[in-house]
Residue, then its C-alpha position, 0 to 999 in steps of 0.5 A: m368101048k373097044c370090043p374084046y373079041c374083034g377090037y371094033e370101037e363101037s358098041k351099044v349098051i344093052d343093060s345097065r345096073p348099079t353094083d357094090e352099093g352103087e359104087r360101080i355101074r355094070r354095063r352089058r354091051e353088044c359089039l356093033k360089028c361082031t354082035k358078041r356081048f361083053t361086060t364093062y364096069e364104070m366107077i368114079e375115078s378117085l385121087p391116088i392114095i400115097v403110102i409113106k413107108k417105114d423107110k420114108s419112101r412113097e408109093t401109090f396104094n395097092r389093093e392087090k398088095l393088101l389083098n395078098g397080105l390078107l390072103r397070107a394071114c387067112e390061109k387055111r382059115p374059114v374066111s371068104l374072098d368076099t369078106l377080104e374084098r369087103t374089108i379092103d373096101e372098108i379100109e380104102a374108104i376110111i383112107q379116102n374119106s380122110l382129108d390126107r392124100e398121104v397115109y403112113s403104112e403103119k396106119i394101114g397096118e393098124l386098120v387091117m389089124e382092127k378089121l382082122k380082129g373081128i373077122d378071125e383071131v388066128a388071122y389077126v395073130r398071124f398078121a400081127s406077128v409079121y406086122r409087129q415083127f415079133k422078135d421072140i416068144n414073149t412078144f408073141m405071148d404078150e399079143l395073145s394075152k391081150l387078145l384073150n383078155k378082151 
């Protein structure tokens, strides 16, 4: 592993422990040249997920893009970043566990809305308003009434 301080390519592992329910391994390393310590994370390489968008174009699944959408929906709401990260992990796990390597963006949107409904109702309505492209106040009110009836 290349040292981030001096660039030397050899280091020794000082400590190793699992993180994220065993999904990753955290390793503390020490550079054999400059003796500075740094942390690396090791995780299983997974096959890329391809997202089929509404216009039928395809792109690889992007966690950051999903996180940005969730952050916008949860802006000024009492939702922690850890909660959003866990939500994305759950959504990604659902997609990875399906047998398909390609998933429609609509499916991801529905998964996000399902998760947001249980986290924060205001964030859910914000996300739904953009995702479902509410055209007027009536469609917005219909979604609110569905939420209130449940």
